[in-house]
N, C-alpha and C positions, 0 to 999 in steps of 0.2 A: 670286596671293595672295603676300604677303611676310612672313607670320608666321615668327618665328625660334624656335630651340629654346627659348631662354629664356623666351619668353612662354607656353610650355606650362603653366607653374605658375599661370596667371592664374585658372584655374578647375579644377573636378574633374570627372571622368567618373564616370557612375552605373555604368558597365559594368565598371569594374576594381577588383580587389582592391588594397589598399594595397602589397602586395609586388610587384605588376607593374610593370616599369620604366615603362611608359606613364603610370602614375598619379603617379609621382615627377616633380619638377621635371625635365624631359627633359635629358639631358646630365650629370646629376649621379648618376643610377642606376647602381649597380655590377653589376647582374645581367646586362647585356649584354656579350657578348664584343667584343673591340676591333673585329674586322671588321663586326660587326652595328653598332656605334655609328658606325663610319666610313661605312657605307652610308646610315645614317639621316641623318647630318649632310649627306651630299652630296645626299640627296633633298630634305631640308627647305631646303636652301639653294637648290636649282634649281627645285623644284616642277615636275617634268616631268609630261606626261600619260602618257608611256610610260617605264617604267624596267625594264632587263634586269639582273638580278643572277644572276651565275654563281657559285656556291659549290659546292666539293667535297662529295660525299655525306658526311652525318654532321657537317657544319659547323654546322647549325642554321639552315637556311633557313625553317623554319616559324616559329620564334621571332622572326626578323627581320620577316617578313611580317605576323605579327599585332601586333607592336609598332607597325609601320607603320600597319596598320589601325586600332588603337586611337587613334593619333595623328590620323588623318584624320577618325575619327569624332568625336573629342573637339573638334577644332577646326571642325567642321561643314563640312569640305571635301566630304565625302561623307555620305550618309544610310543606305547599306546596303553590304553586302559580298557578292560572289559569288565562290565559289572553285570553280575548274575542276581537277580531278584526273585521273590516267590511269586509276584503277581504282576499284571499288566500295569496297574496303577502304580505300584512301587517303582517299576521300571521307569515310568515317566517322571515320578518324583526325584529319582536318582539323576536323571538327564537335567531336570530344571535346577537341582541343587548345584550339580557340576557347572552348568552354565553360568551361574551367579558368580562364580569364582574364575571364570574364563576357560575351564576345561569343557570342550564340546563333545558330547556323546549322542550318537544317533540312536534314539528309542525306537525307531521304525526299522531298523536293519533286519533284513531277511536272507539275502544272499548276494553274491558278487563282490566286487571291489568296493571298499569304503570312500565316500567322498573325501577329497583332499583336506576340506575345511574341518573335518572331525578329528578328534583325538582318540577316539575309541567308539565302543557300542555299549548299550544297555539291553540286556536280554532277560528272559525268564528261564527257570529251571527246565520247564515244560519245552520251550523252544530249543534249548540245548539237548533235551531228550530226543527231540525229533531229528536234528541234524548235528551230531556231535563232530563229524568229520569237517564240516564247513568251518567250525570254530577252531578246531585243531589246526587246520591249514593257516588260519589267521594268526594263531600264537607262534606257529613255527616260522612264519615270514618275517615277523618283528618282535623284538624283546617287548613282552607283555606283562603288565601287572593285571591279575585277575582278582576282583574283590567279589567274594561270595557272601552276599547278604543273607542272614538267617540261615546259616550253613546247614542246620539240622534238616532242611528241606531236601537237601541232597541224599538224605537217607530215607526219603518218603517211599521210594520203591526201588527195587533192585535196577530197574531200567535207568532211572535218574542217576543213580549212584555211578553205575557203569558208564554212562554217557559222560558225567562231569570228570570221571578219571581219564576217559579216552580224549575228551576235548582239551583238557587243561594239564595234562601230565607234562607237556613240554614247556609250559609257562615259565618265564624268568623268575617272577615273583608271585605268590599267592597270598592274599589277606582273606582270612575267614572271620566273619562277624556273627555273633549271635547274642540275643538277650536271655535265651533259654536253651542251654547246651545239652538238655536232657531229653530223652525220648522214651517212649514206653516199649519200643521193640529193641531188638539187638542188631539191627542193620548197622554195620559200620559206616561212619561219616567220612567222605573222601577228604584226604589231605588233613586229617585230624590225628594227633598222636595219642595213642592209649598207653597208660602205664598201668602195670599190675601191682596191686596192694598187697599188704601182709595177708589178706584174706584170700588172696588168689584171683580177685576179680579185677578185670581191666576196666579203667575209667578214662574218660576224656582228660587231656592234660592242656589246659589253657596257658598261653604265654603271658596273658595280662587279664586279670579279673577285676571288674569294678561292680559290686553288688548293690542291691537296693539299699541294705544297711548304711554302707558308706556313703552312697548318693544322697540318702535322706540327711545324713549328718552334714554333708557338704552343701545342703540347700539346693541341690541339683534336681531332686525329684520332690514331688508333694507327699506329705504323710497322707495315708489312705485310711478313712474311717468306713468300716464295714457296718451297715445296718441290716440285720437279719430279721425276717418275719416268718412266724409260724402260722398256725390256723388250723381249723378243722377241715378235712377233705373227705369227700364221700364219692365212691365210684363203683361200677358194676363190673365184675369179672366176666371172663369169657364164658365161664360155667353158669353165668346168671346171678351170682351171689353179689349182694350189695355190702361193701366194706366201709367203715368209717374210721378214720385214723387221724392224729394230730401230727403235723410236721414237728420233728424234733424229739418225738417219742421213740423209743426202741422199737425198731421193726426190722423184718427180713429185707434183704437186697431188693427182691421183687417188690415188696410192699412200699419201700422207700422210693423206688422208680415210678410206681404208678401214683403214689401221693403226690410226688413232685411234678409229674405231668398234669395232674389234676389242678394243682396251683397255678400252672402256667397256661391253663386253658382260659382264653379271653372271654368265654361266656360266663365263668364263674365270678366271685367277688373278690378273690385274692388279687388278681392282676390290677384290676381297676384301683383297689386301695393302695397298692404299693406304688402304682404310677402316680397317684394323687399325692402320696407322701413324698415321693422323689421329685414332683414338681414344687412342692412346698419347700423342700431342701434347696432346690435350684433357685428359687426366689430369694432365699436368705443368702446363698452363695453370691448371687448377682448384685446384692447391696455392696459387696466388697470388690467383685470381679464383675463388672457390668456386662461383659460380652460372654460369661460362662455358658456352656452349651451342656446338653445331656444326651446320652446315647442308650438305646435299648438293643441289647444283643439277642436276637430271636433264634429260634431253632430252624424255622422253615418260612417260606414265603407267605402261606395262608396266615400264620400266627402274626408275622411282621405286619401285614396289611391290616389285620385286626387291631393290633396294638396302636398302629398309627391312627385309626378311627377313634380309638378310646382316648388317646391323647388329644385329638381334636375336640372330642366331647367334654373333656375335663378341663381343658385350658382355653379353649376358643381359638387356638392357633394351630395351623397345618404343621405336621411333622415331615421332615425330609425323608423320603423312603428309598432305600438302597437295596436292591434285590439281587442283582448278580454283578460279577466282576467284567463289565463291559465298558465301552467307551463312555456311554451315557452315565453309568454309575460313577466313574471317575470324576466326571464333570460335576455331578450332584455333590459329591464329597467336597471337592475344591470350592464350589459356590457356598456350601455350608460352612466350611472352614473360614471363608473371607466375610461372612455374614455375622449378624448377632441374633439369628434365629435360636429358639430355644432347644428344639428336639430334632433328633435323627434316629431313625430305627434301620436296622441293617441285619442282614443274614451273614453270619460268619465272617464275611470278608474284612470287615473293619476290625476284626479282633487282632490283627497283627500288622505292624509296620506302618499303617496309615497314620500320617501325621496331622492331628487336629488339635493343636496345642491348647485350645480354649475349652476342650472337654473337661468338665470338672465333676459332672455326676453321671453315674451309670446304673443301669438295672440289668443283672445277669439273668435273662429269661430264656436260657437254653439249658437242656438236659445234658449237655457234654461236660464230662466230669474228669478230664485229664489235667494234670498239673501243668503241662505245657500250654494248652488252650486257656486255662485259667489265668496263668501268668501273663500270656500275651493280651488276654482281654482286659486285665487290670491295667496293663501297661499303656493302655489308650488313655488313661486318666491321670497318669503320674507326672507328665512332662511339666516342670515348673517354669513359669515365665518371669516370676518375681517372688522374692522370698516371703514365705508366710502363706501362700495359697495351699488350700486342702483339697483333697479329692473324696468323694463319698460314692461308695458302691453298695447298692441294695440287693440282697440275696435271699433266697428261701432258705429255711433252717434245715439243712441237708448235711449229714456228717462230712462227706467228702469236701464239700465247699468251705465249711467252716474250718476244717482242718487245713486247707490251702490258705485261707485268709489269715490263719494264726501263724503260718511258716512263711510269711511274705519276705522276711530277711534271711531265710535260709538259702545258702548257696548250693547249687546242684551241679553235678557232672553227668555226662552221658555214661551209662553202665553198659558195657559190652557184654558181660557174662551175668546170667542170672541163676543162681543156685536153685536147684529143685530138690527138697528132701524126699526120700522114698515115701511113697504112700500119699504125698500132698498133692492137692490140685495146684495147677499153676496160678499163683496169686496175680500174675500180670495179664492172664488171658483176657479178663473182662476190659481191662484198660486198653489193651491193644485194639480191641474191637471197637472201643469208643473213640481211640485215636484215629482209627481209619476213618470214622464218621466225621470227626472233627476236622480233618484235613482234606476233605473232598475238595477238588478244585472248582466244582460247580455247586451252586446252592439251589439247583432246580427241584421241584417237588418230586419226591421219589415214590409216592404212594404208600410209604410206610406207615404214614398216620392212620391209613384206613385199615392196616392190618394189626393194629395194637390190640392185645389180648384183653382190653378193658374199655369202659366207657366212662369218661368224667361226668359226674352228676352235679356236684356243687362244691364250693369252696367259700371260706371266708379268711380274713387275715387278722393276725395279731401281731403287734410289735413285740419282738422277742429279746433282742439284745444289740449291743453295740461292741464290736471287736476293734481293738487298736493296739498295735505293737505287741501282739501276742497275748493281750489281756481282754477280759470280757466284762461288760458293765450292763447295768440296767436290770429292771425286772419287767415282766410281761405287762402290756398295756393295749387298751382298744385304740383302733385308728381314730384320730381326731381328738384323743384325750389330751389332758394337760401333761401327763407323763410323756407321751410320744412327742409332743411339740417341744418339750425340754431338749430332746436330741435332735430333732429336725432343725431346731433354731440355733444350733452351735455356729458361731461366726465363720465365715469363709475364709477369713485371713487370720491364721494362729501359727505360732511356732511350734515344733513337734512336742516340747515339754508342756506347753500350754494346753495342747489337746489333751494330754494324759490328765493334768491337774483339773480341767474343766469337766471331763468325763467322771472323774472320782467324786467331784462336787455335786454333779447332777445325780449320780447314784445315791449318795448320801442324802440327798434331799428327797429322792423317790422312797428310799427306805423309811426315812423319818415320817413321811406322809402316809405311808402303808401302815405304820404302827398306831396311827391316831384313828384309823378306820375300825369300827366294830368288825369282829370276825366274820359275821354273816353277810357283810357287804363285799368280801373278798371273792369275786367271781373268777379271777385268774390266779394263776400259780404265783404266790407271794414269795418268791426266793430269788435272791441276786443270781445273774447269769453264771458266775463262777462256781456256784454250788449246784448247777444243774447242767453238767456237761452233756453235749449231744452225742449219743452213740447208737450204734446199730443192736439189734437184738442179739447178735453173736458176741459183740463186746460186752454187753450186760451179763450174758451167761457166763463169759469168761472171768468177769469181775466177781460173781457169785461163787464160782469154783475156786478162784483165788482166796476169797474170804474163808470158805470152808476149809481149804488146805492149811491157811494160817491157823484157823481155830484148832484144827486137828492136832497141828504140831504143838500148840500152846497146851492142849488137854494133857499130852505126855509130859510137859514141863512142868505144869502147875498141879496135875492130879484132879482138877475140877472137870465135871462133865461138860460135853458140848452145850446142853441147854442152858446151863448157868453161865458160861462164857458169852453166849449170844444175847442172853437176856441182860447181863452186865453191860455189853456193848451198847444195847439199846437204850439202856438207861443214861449211860454216859453221853452218847453221842446223839441220842434222840432219834426219831423216825420209826417206821412200821417194821415188821418182821423182814428178813432178807428177801423173801420172795417178792415183796412189794416195794422194796426200797429203790431209790434212784441210784444212778451211777455215782453221784457225788456222795451220797450217804454210805454207799458200799466202799468207796475209796477211803472215806473218814474213818470207817471201822476197821479197814485194813491197816491203815496207818496206827491206829490206837492199839490193836493187838500186837503190832510190831514193836510199839514202844514198850508194852507190858513184858514181852518176851525179852527184849534187850535189857530191862531193869532186873530180870531174874538171873541173868548170866553173872 
């Protein structure tokens, strides 16, 4: 078909209200965002059977998809629409959004002929998995547009992927949407094109991409301020040993996991302190955004209930509790979205696709550490309603989470091949296990908490740093201190460049205040965040190995002994011997010895 955008004005669709962009002469409507318009233009020009649109959470994928659906119906390219969504709640949201523009989708469809008043159906991936032939028969009978929302879910299991292929292979047109096109496994996603790169690895190829960085520049999404909290954790291992460690200090993977779980234990002091700080932040944000809401994303039902009780104790107000993806849960989310209540606590299900635009403050209180889940969780807070709104997400100081926070603007593709060098353990194995946990369809108690090989004993919280736009700010401070309040009190309405400037000023003030205090009063680490990177024990050992290798090479170049070079590095850069140095100090010494070696060439 060669229909152009201009020809869309030749007739009018009975489906659409005059206000909807698809009803206006297409290309002249002002209601589409620039990226949506650009994606429409590309689609109409190329008329592909399959189209993958990757757009950051909050950018408006639903509006784009329904505009395209109305255009295809309007021009008789298709006769009906099938929307496939990850959850029951999202299925209903799609039907409601479509109804607002005159496209009637049946969200309760299960079998048999569709009522004549409907233009199509909204179903879940799980529903397609159960009865793929039912949906295949429907798309074979009439020309169908299939919209696959958050298409990465079609790779969740072999059966889901196969069911989608079987059901929708005969479809006239297929539109795949995702905010996170990457997965931790190598299951191919149906109807997605993979292209082989120069390295021999196949990656998903999007037809149109609109990343977080672009959306932020356009004012489509909010800038996200991440507030990270450290603190001392104490727990008992399965063997009966008591271990104490500080979040953010170099630890083994197992120790990080146990310290993290200890922090999230509602019986300790870490969670109450962080919830109190998040509620103060919410109060500040509500000065500019009166209906702003906050969300805690919990790991399990027991923790969610405990967090809701803590919030009531701290704020005096009841939190909306969302425990499972059932009809009652959907109504609670809708009621919260329409209210001006302060807090909601949810287990997993609100991490993806659920549209509560007033959410502006989040607490990441789950141990799920996959980039997919993290991106979707943060995506709940970035939807912008007016220019200048900011989002604030509170995190434990854990290497993986801080790494994800610092890479918010990085665009990713789904990698189909993952090279494994001889003798190396699979670096993706742990993440694949976590992804399976993250993408469970139910959030019922599994009993896993009872089998954990440790017991949380106590925890406290310390304000650690603020992360924004890949940079880190702030020095450590006690909860309730003037230094912490400086960051919690950042205005809720700011332009992205104003956020950066304000954070720089706050840090400068904090450093100046620190220098005025006598050394004996410094009870916390008095070093700016960018000079104390959070690393694992393994990464710290690698930095020490790298420094020793660089010094060894410089020994041959300069003729000086190892000890002399290490002493000179300590004198120039400051800090303790290498065995006690922080990651920041080791990196500084590596850079310095590289500089010396370059000068001698």
